[in-house]
N, C-alpha and C positions, 0 to 999 in steps of 0.2 A: 552455568548460563541461566540468567533470569528468564522465566517463561511468561510471567504476567507483566504487561506494559500498559501504561496509561499515557494517552496523548492529551495534554491539557492546554487549552487556548485561553489566554487572558492577558493580564498586564505583565506577567513574568515569563521568562524562558529564554534560552540562548538563540532561538530561531525567530527572526523578524518575519512576520507574515506579510507577503506581498499581495496575495490574492486568495480569496475564498469564493468558490462558485459552485453552484449546483449544475451537474451535467444532466442528471435525470432525477426527477422527484424533488422533494423538499430540500432547501439549502441548509447549511450550518450558519449560525450567526458569525459575522465578521469579528475579528479580534486582532490586537496588535502583535501578540507574541505566541509562541508555541513551545511547549516543553515535552520531551519524550522521557517519561519517568519509569524506571524499573520498579515494578510493584504497584500496589494500590495507592491512589492519591485521592481519597474521598473529598468531595466538595471543592476540588481545585478548579479555578478558572471560570470563564463564562460558559464553557462546555468542556466535557472530558469524555473520551472514548477509551474503552478498555479492550484488550485482546491478548491472547496467549500465543506464543510460538509453539509449534507442534510438529509432528512428523509430516513428511511430504505424503499427500494422500493420492495423488493422481499421476505419479511418475513411475516409469519403469526403472529397473536397476541401472541400466545404461544411462538414462536421463538423470537419475539421482547422482551418479558418479560424475557426469559431465557438469552438472550444476555445482557440485561441491568443488570440483577442480577450478572452475572459472569464476565463482562468486567471491568478490572481494569483501573484506570486513567493512562494517559501518565505521564511521568516525575517521576516515582518511582525511588528512590535512587539506588536500586540494578539493575535497567534496563539500563545498560550501553551499550548494543548492540542494533543497529537499522538497519532496512532494509527498503529501499524505493523501491517499485515495481510499476513502471508506466506501464500501459497496454492500448493498443488500440485494440478494437475488430473489426471484419470485417463487411462489409456492410450486409452480410447475417445475422449476429447477430441482427443488428438494424432493419432488415426487419421483424423479428419475432414480434408478438404481445407480450405484457408484460406477459400474462399468459403462453405463449410458452417459453419465456426466463426463467420464474420462474420454469417451468418444467425441463429445462436443468440444471439450477443452483442447484435445490434441489432434484427433483425426480430422475434425472439421475446422477448427480455429487455429491450430498450430501455436497455441499459447506458450508452451514450453520452448519450442523451437524459436519463436520470436524473442522470448526472453533471453535465451542463450546468445542470440546475435547481439544483444545490447551489453553483454558482459565482456570484460570486467569494467567497462566505463561506468556503468550504472549499477550501484549496489542496491539490493532490495531485501526487505524482510517482511514476510507475510505473517499477520496476526489473525487468529481465529477468534471471533466474538461469539458466535453461535454456541460454542462449547461452554461459555460462561453462564449464559442465561437466555431464555427465549425473549426476554425483555430488552436485550441490547438493540440499539437502533440500526446496527449494521451486522452483516455476517462476517465480513473480512475488513481488515485495515492493512493496506500495503504502504510501507514506508520506503521511499527511494532516496538515495543520496548520490550526487554526481558533481563533477567540476563544471563550471559555467560553459566551457567549450564543448561539453557533452550534452548540453540541453537539446540540440537538434536530434541527436540519436534517441534521447528519451522521448521527445515529442513524436518522433516517427514510430517508436514502439507503441506509444499510447494510441496514436491514430489507427495503427494496424489492429491492435486488440479491440478497440471500440468498433471497428468495421467488421469484426468477425461474428460468426453465428452465435458464439457464446454470449455476446452482449445483448442478444434478444431476451435473455433471461434476467437482465439487470433492471430492477425496478427503482433503485435509488443509488445514485453515485454523486459524490462531491469531490472536489479537488481543492487541496490547500497547498499553495506554493509558498515556500519560505526560503530565506537565506540566513546562513549562520552570521550572527552579528559579531564581527571581529573588531568593533570599535568605530571611531569617527571616520576612518578612511574607507570603510565599507559602505 
């Protein structure tokens, strides 16, 4: 499995960008297309964001097993909607010990439990940016894919997460909504 991924926005890519917006902090520039590239893609596009897939850091064994059992693969034929959410958390977040961050994520915010409720309709992959370099503009990139009929479930998940105590630590968040370009009928 590839660990390093580059999200490149520009003139090329299979995903047609429908909307780019800042939720908190500075926005990303708009672009017509998005590509999710395995590996490094230097100089690609109007902007590019890199992240690596890694081990699950804040889950218990039971949660890890539940996530593994319910999480669908990316690239399902019916999952033609995608959302890329880059997030940067505050220095106060990173000053917390890992067990304190876990308490905010699950005990206070129910992040994992909320995510499990959206599975298997919404597939997701978390990418860590902070592990690559302190100069990365975001700490995390989360890529979601789902069928159009599951957009309300995704939007509900997003609203609940953004209303949670965990989001008090988010200092920059953008949202890039895209649709797989299947040709003229799409």
